[in-house]
N, CA and C atoms as a LAMMPS dump frame, in Angstrom:
ITEM: TIMESTEP
0
ITEM: NUMBER OF ATOMS
603
ITEM: BOX BOUNDS ff ff ff
-5.0000000000000000e+02 5.0000000000000000e+02
-5.0000000000000000e+02 5.0000000000000000e+02
-5.0000000000000000e+02 5.0000000000000000e+02
ITEM: ATOMS id mol type element x y z
1 1 1 N 41.205 8.726 -4.799
2 1 2 C 40.631 7.478 -4.402
3 1 3 C 39.579 7.107 -5.322
4 2 1 N 39.347 5.704 -5.196
5 2 2 C 38.616 4.945 -6.245
6 2 3 C 37.325 4.854 -5.354
7 3 1 N 36.017 5.161 -5.822
8 3 2 C 35.43 4.217 -4.953
9 3 3 C 34.693 3.28 -5.155
10 4 1 N 35.504 2.729 -3.763
11 4 2 C 34.893 1.041 -3.218
12 4 3 C 33.05 0.97 -3.335
13 5 1 N 31.945 1.441 -3.562
14 5 2 C 31.139 1.348 -2.736
15 5 3 C 30.485 1.112 -3.865
16 6 1 N 29.273 0.063 -3.398
17 6 2 C 28.559 -1.425 -3.627
18 6 3 C 27.809 -0.636 -4.578
19 7 1 N 27.383 -0.837 -5.551
20 7 2 C 25.741 -0.199 -6.622
21 7 3 C 25.452 -1.536 -7.099
22 8 1 N 24.763 -2.234 -6.373
23 8 2 C 24.1 -3.508 -6.657
24 8 3 C 22.467 -3.134 -6.959
25 9 1 N 22.085 -2.957 -7.404
26 9 2 C 20.002 -3.384 -8.423
27 9 3 C 19.83 -2.961 -7.285
28 10 1 N 18.937 -2.089 -7.082
29 10 2 C 17.619 -2.671 -6.127
30 10 3 C 17.007 -3.758 -6.27
31 11 1 N 16.605 -4.669 -5.498
32 11 2 C 15.357 -5.786 -5.965
33 11 3 C 15.048 -6.07 -5.198
34 12 1 N 13.621 -5.572 -5.261
35 12 2 C 12.224 -6.206 -4.697
36 12 3 C 12.093 -7.345 -3.952
37 13 1 N 11.392 -7.242 -3.159
38 13 2 C 10.707 -8.35 -2.361
39 13 3 C 10.245 -9.688 -2.96
40 14 1 N 9.591 -9.559 -4.354
41 14 2 C 9.017 -10.645 -5.204
42 14 3 C 9.584 -10.636 -6.437
43 15 1 N 10.602 -10.161 -6.615
44 15 2 C 11.499 -10.271 -7.519
45 15 3 C 11.624 -11.931 -8.688
46 16 1 N 11.641 -12.703 -7.602
47 16 2 C 11.298 -13.913 -7.875
48 16 3 C 10.699 -14.149 -8.396
49 17 1 N 8.863 -14.198 -7.703
50 17 2 C 7.67 -14.46 -8.056
51 17 3 C 7.307 -13.417 -8.938
52 18 1 N 8.197 -13.079 -10.517
53 18 2 C 7.36 -11.368 -10.9
54 18 3 C 6.291 -12.657 -12.172
55 19 1 N 6.757 -13.481 -13.016
56 19 2 C 6.839 -14.43 -13.855
57 19 3 C 6.199 -15.676 -13.12
58 20 1 N 5.734 -16.413 -11.718
59 20 2 C 4.58 -16.161 -11.562
60 20 3 C 3.252 -15.909 -11.307
61 21 1 N 2.862 -15.337 -11.219
62 21 2 C 2.208 -13.773 -11.093
63 21 3 C 1.438 -13.354 -11.811
64 22 1 N 2.233 -12.895 -12.674
65 22 2 C 2.33 -12.689 -14.311
66 22 3 C 1.354 -14.119 -15.071
67 23 1 N 1.723 -15.424 -14.724
68 23 2 C 1.4 -16.295 -15.431
69 23 3 C -0.024 -17.036 -14.771
70 24 1 N -0.099 -16.584 -13.809
71 24 2 C -2.064 -16.814 -13.044
72 24 3 C -2.336 -15.4 -13.5
73 25 1 N -2.441 -14.534 -14.14
74 25 2 C -3.1 -13.68 -14.324
75 25 3 C -3.021 -13.767 -15.938
76 26 1 N -2.327 -14.356 -16.264
77 26 2 C -2.46 -14.384 -18.082
78 26 3 C -3.982 -15.742 -18.122
79 27 1 N -3.438 -17.358 -16.969
80 27 2 C -3.747 -18.069 -17.725
81 27 3 C -5.264 -17.579 -16.936
82 28 1 N -5.734 -17.225 -16.246
83 28 2 C -7.37 -16.502 -14.846
84 28 3 C -8.604 -15.904 -16.238
85 29 1 N -7.847 -15.922 -17.182
86 29 2 C -8.903 -15.328 -18.315
87 29 3 C -8.872 -14.034 -18
88 30 1 N -8.117 -13.292 -17.129
89 30 2 C -8.831 -12.436 -16.616
90 30 3 C -9.92 -12.181 -15.577
91 31 1 N -10.078 -13.14 -15.187
92 31 2 C -10.604 -13.434 -13.339
93 31 3 C -10.102 -12.826 -11.907
94 32 1 N -9.106 -12.958 -12.298
95 32 2 C -7.777 -11.612 -11.079
96 32 3 C -6.73 -11.508 -12.033
97 33 1 N -5.911 -10.264 -11.117
98 33 2 C -4.77 -9.946 -12.103
99 33 3 C -4.616 -9.829 -10.869
100 34 1 N -2.711 -10.454 -10.687
101 34 2 C -1.204 -10.178 -9.453
102 34 3 C -0.414 -10.193 -9.749
103 35 1 N -0.308 -8.225 -9.618
104 35 2 C 1.433 -8.06 -9.81
105 35 3 C 1.978 -7.659 -8.281
106 36 1 N 3.417 -7.562 -8.299
107 36 2 C 4.257 -6.352 -6.946
108 36 3 C 4.233 -5.11 -7.709
109 37 1 N 4.108 -3.885 -6.958
110 37 2 C 4.332 -2.462 -7.667
111 37 3 C 4.893 -1.967 -6.218
112 38 1 N 6.317 -2.697 -6.878
113 38 2 C 7.855 -2.075 -6.341
114 38 3 C 7.918 -0.993 -5.914
115 39 1 N 8.973 -0.767 -4.771
116 39 2 C 9.266 -0.149 -4.418
117 39 3 C 8.361 1.327 -4.542
118 40 1 N 7.385 1.01 -3.747
119 40 2 C 6.293 2.449 -3.978
120 40 3 C 6.738 3.635 -2.339
121 41 1 N 6.843 4.466 -2.717
122 41 2 C 7.403 5.453 -1.447
123 41 3 C 6.025 5.316 -0.476
124 42 1 N 6.877 4.909 0.685
125 42 2 C 5.88 4.513 2.144
126 42 3 C 6.381 5.448 3.167
127 43 1 N 5.734 7.37 4.106
128 43 2 C 5.227 7.258 4.565
129 43 3 C 5.316 7.906 6.049
130 44 1 N 5.869 7.3 7.244
131 44 2 C 4.49 6.926 7.918
132 44 3 C 4.711 8.04 8.528
133 45 1 N 3.106 8.865 9.454
134 45 2 C 3.46 10.495 9.476
135 45 3 C 2.674 10.254 10.818
136 46 1 N 2.911 11.12 11.736
137 46 2 C 2.086 11.247 12.571
138 46 3 C 2.376 13.017 13.807
139 47 1 N 0.881 13.363 13.683
140 47 2 C 0.92 14.337 14.287
141 47 3 C -0.621 15.065 14.932
142 48 1 N -1.247 16.084 16.085
143 48 2 C -2.591 16.022 15.97
144 48 3 C -2.914 16.565 15.274
145 49 1 N -3.963 15.573 14.776
146 49 2 C -5.364 15.86 13.443
147 49 3 C -5.603 17.11 13.575
148 50 1 N -5.437 17.748 15.448
149 50 2 C -6.352 19.272 15.05
150 50 3 C -5.856 20.126 15.63
151 51 1 N -4.533 19.805 15.593
152 51 2 C -3.807 20.923 15.638
153 51 3 C -3.121 22.038 14.284
154 52 1 N -2.205 22.851 14.396
155 52 2 C -1.994 23.888 13.066
156 52 3 C -1.081 22.32 11.942
157 53 1 N -0.255 21.191 12.06
158 53 2 C 0.574 20.943 11.323
159 53 3 C -0.434 19.9 10.157
160 54 1 N -1.882 19.804 11.471
161 54 2 C -2.644 18.652 9.88
162 54 3 C -3.388 20.001 8.995
163 55 1 N -3.585 20.736 9.487
164 55 2 C -3.749 22.068 7.872
165 55 3 C -2.093 21.914 7.666
166 56 1 N -1.715 22.221 7.818
167 56 2 C -0.121 22.744 7.063
168 56 3 C 0.269 21.664 5.764
169 57 1 N 0.133 20.496 6.601
170 57 2 C 1.383 19.122 5.782
171 57 3 C 0.426 18.613 4.738
172 58 1 N -1.898 19.146 5.26
173 58 2 C -2.153 19.05 4.156
174 58 3 C -2.603 19.657 3.31
175 59 1 N -1.814 21.351 2.93
176 59 2 C -1.62 22.179 2.049
177 59 3 C -0.59 21.566 1.659
178 60 1 N 0.507 21.602 2.261
179 60 2 C 2.12 21.248 1.172
180 60 3 C 1.878 19.652 0.022
181 61 1 N 0.686 18.543 1.342
182 61 2 C 1.294 17.401 0.059
183 61 3 C -0.084 17.91 -0.873
184 62 1 N -0.963 18.694 -0.382
185 62 2 C -2.043 18.571 -1.708
186 62 3 C -3.365 17.591 -1.734
187 63 1 N -3.24 17.558 -0.403
188 63 2 C -5.029 16.288 0.34
189 63 3 C -5.073 16.553 1.631
190 64 1 N -5.952 17.013 1.348
191 64 2 C -6.164 16.373 3.148
192 64 3 C -6.014 15.493 4.015
193 65 1 N -5.344 15.169 4.935
194 65 2 C -5.422 13.607 5.669
195 65 3 C -6.003 13.617 5.971
196 66 1 N -6.954 12.103 6.414
197 66 2 C -8.519 12.321 6.05
198 66 3 C -8.621 11.89 7.556
199 67 1 N -9.388 11.739 8.292
200 67 2 C -9.869 11.993 9.685
201 67 3 C -10.49 10.65 9.858
202 68 1 N -12.171 10.398 9.177
203 68 2 C -13.102 9.245 9.013
204 68 3 C -11.826 7.665 9.363
205 69 1 N -11.239 7.659 11.014
206 69 2 C -11.116 5.609 10.478
207 69 3 C -11.313 4.878 9.105
208 70 1 N -10.982 4.56 8.369
209 70 2 C -10.305 3.267 7.339
210 70 3 C -10.645 4.073 6.581
211 71 1 N -10.77 5.033 6.204
212 71 2 C -10.743 5.679 5.015
213 71 3 C -9.098 6.042 3.497
214 72 1 N -9.623 6.686 2.899
215 72 2 C -7.899 6.616 2.083
216 72 3 C -8.784 8.185 1.307
217 73 1 N -7.79 8.889 1.917
218 73 2 C -7.639 10.602 0.883
219 73 3 C -6.418 10.602 -0.416
220 74 1 N -7.023 9.88 -1.974
221 74 2 C -5.561 10.547 -2.621
222 74 3 C -6.331 11.949 -3.6
223 75 1 N -4.838 12.186 -3.587
224 75 2 C -4.602 13.484 -4.784
225 75 3 C -3.094 13.415 -5.484
226 76 1 N -3.837 13.641 -7.043
227 76 2 C -2.281 13.776 -7.606
228 76 3 C -1.764 11.718 -7.494
229 77 1 N -0.111 11.923 -7.557
230 77 2 C 0.398 10.647 -6.981
231 77 3 C 0.44 10.129 -5.564
232 78 1 N -0.559 11.287 -4.478
233 78 2 C -0.57 10.544 -3.413
234 78 3 C -1.298 10.502 -2.566
235 79 1 N -1.695 8.441 -2.261
236 79 2 C -2.484 8.63 -1.31
237 79 3 C -2.381 8.57 -0.061
238 80 1 N -3.015 8.814 1.252
239 80 2 C -3.179 9.269 2.225
240 80 3 C -3.891 7.612 3.528
241 81 1 N -3.324 7.261 3.926
242 81 2 C -3.862 5.497 4.168
243 81 3 C -4.247 6.148 6.17
244 82 1 N -5.716 6.314 6.619
245 82 2 C -5.779 6.448 8.069
246 82 3 C -5.413 5.26 8.927
247 83 1 N -4.46 5.069 9.258
248 83 2 C -3.706 3.768 9.963
249 83 3 C -4.405 4.325 11.994
250 84 1 N -5.012 5.344 11.85
251 84 2 C -5.177 5.587 14.146
252 84 3 C -5.381 6.894 14.111
253 85 1 N -5.746 7.405 14.943
254 85 2 C -6.411 9.139 15.44
255 85 3 C -5.603 9.784 14.601
256 86 1 N -4.014 9.127 15.322
257 86 2 C -3.341 10.684 14.691
258 86 3 C -1.785 9.777 14.2
259 87 1 N -2.429 9.09 13.223
260 87 2 C -1.195 8.057 12.311
261 87 3 C -2.089 8.069 10.928
262 88 1 N -0.886 8.261 10.339
263 88 2 C -1.267 8.318 8.629
264 88 3 C -0.173 7.42 7.505
265 89 1 N -0.639 6.963 6.833
266 89 2 C 0.155 5.832 6.105
267 89 3 C -0.035 6.769 4.188
268 90 1 N 1.862 7.967 4.92
269 90 2 C 1.204 9.065 2.989
270 90 3 C 2.352 7.678 1.633
271 91 1 N 1.3 7.195 0.89
272 91 2 C 2.346 6.584 -0.614
273 91 3 C 2.064 6.869 -1.085
274 92 1 N 3.245 7.544 -2.523
275 92 2 C 3.484 7.849 -3.887
276 92 3 C 4.318 7.173 -4.271
277 93 1 N 5.039 7.859 -5.698
278 93 2 C 5.363 6.68 -6.491
279 93 3 C 6.357 6.36 -5.898
280 94 1 N 7.967 5.149 -6.863
281 94 2 C 9.378 5.274 -6.458
282 94 3 C 10.081 7.095 -6.392
283 95 1 N 11.387 5.799 -5.304
284 95 2 C 12.025 7.216 -5.607
285 95 3 C 11.302 8.462 -4.547
286 96 1 N 10.429 8.838 -4.667
287 96 2 C 10.325 10.608 -3.483
288 96 3 C 10.409 10.22 -2.246
289 97 1 N 10.774 9.647 -1.411
290 97 2 C 10.671 9.019 -0.024
291 97 3 C 11.722 10.704 0.512
292 98 1 N 12.565 11.061 0.031
293 98 2 C 13.267 12.367 0.853
294 98 3 C 12.902 13.625 0.721
295 99 1 N 11.951 13.693 -1.016
296 99 2 C 11.022 14.829 -1.155
297 99 3 C 9.785 14.606 -0.35
298 100 1 N 9.384 13.543 -0.53
299 100 2 C 8.196 13.985 0.305
300 100 3 C 8.758 13.46 2.649
301 101 1 N 9.432 13.34 2.221
302 101 2 C 9.604 13.596 4.405
303 101 3 C 9.952 15.171 4.056
304 102 1 N 11.009 15.725 3.282
305 102 2 C 11.134 17.086 3.491
306 102 3 C 9.582 18.38 3.115
307 103 1 N 9.525 17.579 2.209
308 103 2 C 8.055 18.75 2.869
309 103 3 C 6.932 18.767 4.011
310 104 1 N 6.397 17.962 4.148
311 104 2 C 6.283 17.353 5.851
312 104 3 C 6.874 17.773 6.566
313 105 1 N 7.833 17.739 6.453
314 105 2 C 8.944 18.16 7.639
315 105 3 C 8.719 19.925 7.809
316 106 1 N 9.075 20.287 6.847
317 106 2 C 9.114 21.633 6.564
318 106 3 C 8.039 21.814 6.563
319 107 1 N 6.756 21.752 6.006
320 107 2 C 5.052 22.125 6.659
321 107 3 C 4.816 22.204 7.736
322 108 1 N 4.839 20.699 8.6
323 108 2 C 4.512 21.049 9.952
324 108 3 C 5.366 21.683 11.34
325 109 1 N 6.819 22.589 10.384
326 109 2 C 7.725 23.729 10.928
327 109 3 C 7.99 23.142 12.484
328 110 1 N 7.286 24.575 13.724
329 110 2 C 8.429 23.924 15.158
330 110 3 C 6.757 23.009 15.382
331 111 1 N 5.945 22.256 15.098
332 111 2 C 4.566 21.916 15.216
333 111 3 C 4.651 20.57 15.665
334 112 1 N 5.19 19.206 16.352
335 112 2 C 5.428 18.668 16.78
336 112 3 C 4.835 17.342 15.964
337 113 1 N 5.321 16.503 14.733
338 113 2 C 5.576 15.5 13.706
339 113 3 C 6.482 14.528 14.603
340 114 1 N 6.333 13.351 13.51
341 114 2 C 6.944 12.39 14.091
342 114 3 C 6.938 11.616 12.553
343 115 1 N 7.899 12.135 11.197
344 115 2 C 7.837 11.298 10.285
345 115 3 C 9.038 10.48 9.705
346 116 1 N 8.493 8.877 8.542
347 116 2 C 9.16 7.545 9.115
348 116 3 C 9.171 7.688 7.763
349 117 1 N 10.195 7.366 7.722
350 117 2 C 10.518 6.955 5.5
351 117 3 C 10.408 5.1 6.062
352 118 1 N 9.228 3.923 5.739
353 118 2 C 9.256 3.383 5.752
354 118 3 C 9.105 2.167 4.714
355 119 1 N 9.176 2.977 3.834
356 119 2 C 9.256 2.641 1.948
357 119 3 C 9.741 1.099 2.86
358 120 1 N 10.924 0.809 2.826
359 120 2 C 11.482 -0.775 2.378
360 120 3 C 11.297 -0.929 3.169
361 121 1 N 10.243 -1.632 3.859
362 121 2 C 9.567 -1.625 5.22
363 121 3 C 8.799 -3.054 4.205
364 122 1 N 7.471 -2.461 3.947
365 122 2 C 7.137 -3.487 3.3
366 122 3 C 7.184 -2.799 1.211
367 123 1 N 6.243 -4.733 1.117
368 123 2 C 6.149 -3.833 -0.518
369 123 3 C 4.42 -4.019 -0.859
370 124 1 N 4.06 -4.065 -2.08
371 124 2 C 2.649 -3.886 -2.636
372 124 3 C 1.814 -4.597 -3.379
373 125 1 N 1.589 -5.557 -3.231
374 125 2 C 1.129 -6.805 -3.879
375 125 3 C -0.398 -6.252 -4.745
376 126 1 N -0.661 -6.218 -5.886
377 126 2 C -1.683 -5.819 -6.185
378 126 3 C -2.33 -6.637 -6.994
379 127 1 N -4.23 -6.551 -6.561
380 127 2 C -5.187 -7.74 -6.694
381 127 3 C -6.219 -7.472 -7.319
382 128 1 N -6.283 -7.926 -8.298
383 128 2 C -7.723 -7.092 -9.116
384 128 3 C -8.248 -7.662 -9.465
385 129 1 N -9.514 -7.457 -10.6
386 129 2 C -10.538 -8.817 -11.459
387 129 3 C -11.81 -8.744 -11.053
388 130 1 N -12.195 -9.346 -11.706
389 130 2 C -13.235 -9.425 -10.856
390 130 3 C -14.006 -10.828 -10.054
391 131 1 N -12.637 -10.824 -9.823
392 131 2 C -12.6 -12.48 -8.945
393 131 3 C -11.773 -11.6 -7.906
394 132 1 N -10.982 -10.66 -7.719
395 132 2 C -10.568 -10.505 -6.393
396 132 3 C -11.085 -10.052 -5.359
397 133 1 N -12.378 -10.134 -5.088
398 133 2 C -13.031 -9.919 -3.66
399 133 3 C -12.878 -10.982 -3.02
400 134 1 N -13.288 -12.425 -4.395
401 134 2 C -13.029 -13.958 -3.51
402 134 3 C -11.885 -13.871 -3.293
403 135 1 N -11.206 -14.052 -4.232
404 135 2 C -9.726 -14.638 -4.055
405 135 3 C -9.345 -13.759 -2.685
406 136 1 N -9.202 -12.672 -2.173
407 136 2 C -8.91 -12.095 -1.203
408 136 3 C -9.848 -12.76 0.006
409 137 1 N -11.309 -12.447 0.214
410 137 2 C -11.979 -13.341 0.758
411 137 3 C -11.2 -15.607 1.9
412 138 1 N -10.727 -15.82 0.847
413 138 2 C -10.847 -16.845 1.265
414 138 3 C -9.99 -16.899 1.931
415 139 1 N -8.607 -15.606 2.263
416 139 2 C -8.045 -15.852 3.651
417 139 3 C -8.131 -14.475 4.829
418 140 1 N -9.504 -14.058 4.593
419 140 2 C -9.217 -12.092 4.687
420 140 3 C -11.3 -12.256 5.403
421 141 1 N -10.614 -12.21 7.203
422 141 2 C -12.637 -11.964 7.888
423 141 3 C -12.907 -10.093 8.063
424 142 1 N -12.101 -9.443 7.061
425 142 2 C -13.181 -8.268 6.966
426 142 3 C -14.408 -8.714 5.46
427 143 1 N -15.574 -7.933 5.771
428 143 2 C -16.655 -8.577 5.31
429 143 3 C -15.931 -6.988 3.376
430 144 1 N -15.713 -7.665 2.767
431 144 2 C -15.786 -7.408 1.252
432 144 3 C -16.312 -6.714 0.085
433 145 1 N -17.683 -6.533 0.267
434 145 2 C -18.614 -6.516 -0.339
435 145 3 C -18.269 -4.771 -0.496
436 146 1 N -18.596 -4.61 -1.542
437 146 2 C -18.879 -3.128 -2.183
438 146 3 C -19.286 -2.525 -1.201
439 147 1 N -20.294 -2.291 -0.383
440 147 2 C -21.386 -1.729 0.395
441 147 3 C -20.692 -1.102 1.677
442 148 1 N -19.399 -2.389 1.426
443 148 2 C -19.118 -2.2 3.444
444 148 3 C -17.722 -1.432 2.917
445 149 1 N -16.618 -2.147 2.532
446 149 2 C -15.291 -2.087 1.66
447 149 3 C -15.046 -1.438 0.582
448 150 1 N -15.567 -0.339 0.232
449 150 2 C -15.57 -0.064 -0.98
450 150 3 C -14.637 0.695 -1.097
451 151 1 N -14.611 1.547 -2.583
452 151 2 C -13.352 2.171 -2.729
453 151 3 C -12.877 3.272 -1.687
454 152 1 N -11.933 3.869 -1.017
455 152 2 C -11.097 4.662 -0.294
456 152 3 C -12.126 4.153 0.858
457 153 1 N -11.669 2.758 1.206
458 153 2 C -11.514 2.022 2.646
459 153 3 C -9.977 1.528 2.746
460 154 1 N -9.499 1.419 3.755
461 154 2 C -8.545 1.234 4.015
462 154 3 C -8.336 0.372 5.551
463 155 1 N -7.908 -1.062 5.851
464 155 2 C -7.936 -1.05 7.367
465 155 3 C -6.698 -2.311 7.317
466 156 1 N -6.143 -2.179 8.637
467 156 2 C -5.131 -2.982 8.793
468 156 3 C -5.599 -4.444 9.325
469 157 1 N -5.51 -5.447 8.788
470 157 2 C -5.368 -7.197 9.234
471 157 3 C -5.099 -8.059 8.912
472 158 1 N -5.442 -9.511 8.751
473 158 2 C -4.488 -10.507 8.162
474 158 3 C -5.112 -11.276 7.25
475 159 1 N -4.614 -11.404 5.715
476 159 2 C -4.419 -12.178 4.499
477 159 3 C -3.846 -13.194 4.812
478 160 1 N -4.507 -14.806 5.189
479 160 2 C -3.778 -15.904 5.229
480 160 3 C -2.765 -15.96 6.522
481 161 1 N -3.858 -15.036 6.804
482 161 2 C -2.454 -15.068 8.846
483 161 3 C -1.297 -13.519 8.509
484 162 1 N -1.081 -13.349 7.902
485 162 2 C -0.151 -12.574 7.182
486 162 3 C -1.021 -10.615 7.966
487 163 1 N 0.069 -10.922 8.804
488 163 2 C -0.854 -9.07 8.779
489 163 3 C -0.181 -8.428 7.694
490 164 1 N -1.754 -7.397 6.69
491 164 2 C -1.123 -6.402 5.792
492 164 3 C -2.222 -4.998 5.973
493 165 1 N -1.474 -4.336 5.706
494 165 2 C -2.633 -2.804 5.599
495 165 3 C -3.48 -3.655 3.947
496 166 1 N -5.175 -3.85 4.261
497 166 2 C -5.648 -3.364 2.718
498 166 3 C -5.936 -2.49 2.503
499 167 1 N -6.307 -2.446 1.207
500 167 2 C -6.673 -0.841 0.503
501 167 3 C -7.245 -0.953 -1.083
502 168 1 N -9.25 -0.74 -0.363
503 168 2 C -9.969 -0.882 -1.589
504 168 3 C -9.124 0.464 -3.031
505 169 1 N -8.631 0.448 -4.322
506 169 2 C -8.737 1.349 -5.182
507 169 3 C -9.614 2.658 -5.065
508 170 1 N -9.75 3.261 -5.527
509 170 2 C -10.271 4.837 -5.574
510 170 3 C -11.964 3.867 -7.264
511 171 1 N -10.918 3.357 -7.522
512 171 2 C -12.06 2.77 -9.303
513 171 3 C -12.089 1.209 -8.294
514 172 1 N -13.217 1.142 -8.576
515 172 2 C -13.398 -0.559 -8.988
516 172 3 C -12.694 -1.808 -9.451
517 173 1 N -12.129 -0.96 -10.495
518 173 2 C -11.78 -1.707 -11.568
519 173 3 C -10.19 -1.405 -11.063
520 174 1 N -9.946 -1.053 -10.155
521 174 2 C -8.634 -1.042 -9.505
522 174 3 C -7.928 -2.238 -8.806
523 175 1 N -9.334 -2.49 -8.772
524 175 2 C -9.134 -3.868 -7.015
525 175 3 C -8.459 -3.398 -5.806
526 176 1 N -7.154 -3.446 -5.611
527 176 2 C -6.946 -3.784 -4.568
528 176 3 C -5.134 -3.734 -4.298
529 177 1 N -4.506 -3.085 -3.782
530 177 2 C -3.419 -2.845 -2.676
531 177 3 C -3.454 -3.549 -1.222
532 178 1 N -2.621 -4.999 -1.133
533 178 2 C -2.461 -4.885 0.3
534 178 3 C -0.268 -5.051 -0.157
535 179 1 N -0.327 -4.201 1.592
536 179 2 C 1.037 -3.724 1.747
537 179 3 C 1.008 -4.7 2.743
538 180 1 N 2.256 -5.537 2.496
539 180 2 C 2.884 -6.591 3.314
540 180 3 C 4.224 -6.033 3.721
541 181 1 N 4.826 -6.302 4.809
542 181 2 C 5.781 -6.365 5.343
543 181 3 C 7.37 -7.812 4.391
544 182 1 N 8.065 -6.67 4.358
545 182 2 C 8.662 -7.519 3.159
546 182 3 C 9.428 -8.899 3.428
547 183 1 N 9.881 -8.882 4.982
548 183 2 C 10.247 -10.67 4.901
549 183 3 C 8.436 -11.148 4.9
550 184 1 N 6.862 -11.44 4.635
551 184 2 C 6.121 -11.787 4.285
552 184 3 C 6.085 -11.686 3.32
553 185 1 N 6.334 -11.726 2.384
554 185 2 C 5.892 -10.47 0.811
555 185 3 C 6.03 -12.689 0.401
556 186 1 N 6.93 -13.049 0.185
557 186 2 C 7.12 -14.529 -0.498
558 186 3 C 5.987 -15.219 0.048
559 187 1 N 5.95 -15.746 0.913
560 187 2 C 4.762 -16.393 1.961
561 187 3 C 3.619 -16.394 1.306
562 188 1 N 2.797 -14.419 1.415
563 188 2 C 1.827 -14.392 1.077
564 188 3 C 0.877 -14.015 -0.515
565 189 1 N 2.7 -13.223 -0.963
566 189 2 C 2.319 -14.494 -2.923
567 189 3 C 2.254 -15.631 -3.17
568 190 1 N 2.426 -16.856 -2.065
569 190 2 C 2.314 -18.067 -2.564
570 190 3 C 0.818 -17.855 -2.519
571 191 1 N 0.543 -17.805 -1.343
572 191 2 C -0.246 -17.922 -0.508
573 191 3 C -1.743 -17.836 -1.509
574 192 1 N -1.453 -16.121 -1.862
575 192 2 C -2.515 -15.751 -2.901
576 192 3 C -2.955 -16.955 -4.723
577 193 1 N -1.359 -17.12 -5
578 193 2 C -1.379 -18.053 -5.838
579 193 3 C -1.943 -19.625 -5.614
580 194 1 N -1.711 -19.892 -4.461
581 194 2 C -2.327 -20.797 -4.132
582 194 3 C -3.828 -20.709 -3.489
583 195 1 N -4.41 -20.159 -3.897
584 195 2 C -5.945 -19.285 -3.653
585 195 3 C -7.041 -19.094 -4.312
586 196 1 N -5.981 -18.519 -5.635
587 196 2 C -6.598 -18.688 -7.043
588 196 3 C -6.452 -19.32 -8.319
589 197 1 N -6.157 -20.838 -7.122
590 197 2 C -5.998 -21.834 -8.441
591 197 3 C -7.594 -22.346 -9.129
592 198 1 N -8.575 -22.524 -8.148
593 198 2 C -9.563 -21.725 -8.66
594 198 3 C -10.222 -21.038 -9.455
595 199 1 N -9.689 -20.561 -9.789
596 199 2 C -8.992 -19.394 -11.699
597 199 3 C -7.833 -19.956 -12.27
598 200 1 N -7.376 -19.765 -12.194
599 200 2 C -6.687 -20.211 -13.207
600 200 3 C -5.48 -21.929 -13.025
601 201 1 N -6.3 -22.534 -12.022
602 201 2 C -5.649 -23.548 -12.251
603 201 3 C -6.392 -24.465 -14.14
């Protein structure tokens, strides 16, 4: 029997905005860099941070799940974001969600753990460059000064009235990740392009 399954290529939430983001980056003269980082693996993990599963999962991932509020731990290709006292988002390269889920579940064994693939729920915008702080400050109430929200920090917040997870990358030159729900990604990219007109216009 012939295979009639549809095999349409994956299309990222911001594929229509790629050229506009690249153009803004070019015309800013290096002040800001805007780009989508599509299809990153994103797995939501909930478990007891003081239980045996936390250590086992940390060993399996090669990183310790962060326990300090609003912090990020990175090792190799994986980044773990603290979202709550018993909740983390583990972010990895595209295409790794099934393997990542299995590693976490196997490591937890019989311990209570929730592992949910949320890769399709959000996309990721990169906001970098010397004016990245200024650009984000147009629509975010957090104090983004590096002394307060420096490398290794994350927060669930709003940007341009849109709920996001904001991550300060581990090297200041690497800028920020802005994780946004796919349904709001177009709006937020438009907002960023409009806010960046000061350097791109």
